[in-house]
C-alpha positions, 0 to 999 in steps of 0.5 A: 500500500502506498504511504501518504506523503508527510502532511503539509506543515504550513497553515492554509487558513490565510488562503481561506481568509484572503478577501481576494481569494474569497472573491475569486471563489464567489465569481467561480460560483456565479458563473453557473446558475444554482438554486438558492439555499435556505437563505433564499439569496440568489447570486444576482442578489449576493453580487450587489455589494459584493466587495463589502460582503466578502470583506465581512465574510473574511473578517468572520473567518479570521476571528472565528465567528463564521458559522454556516447556516442551515441547508435547503433540502431538495430532491431531483430526478437522476438517471431514473432515480431520485437524488436528495441534495443539500443546498447551502446558503450562498455565502457558505458555498463560497467558504466551501469553494475557498476551502477546496481552492486551498486544499487541492494544491496540497493534495496534488503536491503530496500525492493524494491522488493517483495520476490516472484519476480524472474526475473532480480534479483540477486540469483533468476531465473527459478529454484527458481520460479518453486520451489515456484510454486511447493510449492503453488501447494503442499499447494492446490492452483490449480487455476492459473491466468496469468497476464501481464502488458501492455507496461512494457518496453516502454513509460517511460521518464527519469524523471519517471525513476529517480522517481522510483529509488529515492524512494529507493536511495537518493544519489544525485551524484548517481542519477545525473549519472543515469540521464546522462545515461538515457538521452543518451538513446532513452528511459530509458527502451530501450532493450540493456541498462544495466539499463533496467532490474533494471529500469523495475523491479522498474517500476513494483513495483507499480503493485507489491504492489497491489498483496500484500497478494496473492500467486504470482510468 
């Protein structure tokens, strides 16, 4: 089994509390339409007075007074089934995105993810996955085994989620913030949370380690 690299010793909280990075996170979220959370605040409304809102949010994150609001439950049809979502408030989604923006470069640098993982990862996606698949085929690999991990995005607890990220990141204040975020959700991997993609990938690293040495996408 691959041993994780030594967790990063530096603090990530200045990245989360930086108003410029929070504003960048907000603008990334505003590029996509999304259903408002329990606060009923839309991105169009949040954009009004954006600089003042972001400055105030950064201050609350720095002094530890930020607390997440309630989420709005929503059920949508998905592939013939129903998918329950938990929609956070607009400002909480900004915090989620800022946390991911701070954590993901560390996870990449410390080797948390295998090089053949193309889902929910910066600068990776369908095109890169198909290119890798074409290379495997060109190398003469013509048999395909399609594997699925059951309940990959359900059944987790906040403590489990903390353990996944603490394998790679040791910053106590940053981990406390993640604990606050996950404790406010119906489940840490609730679809709708901005942390779900990152936490799901971290959960699957244990399965990924069992595939070392195989041609995988």
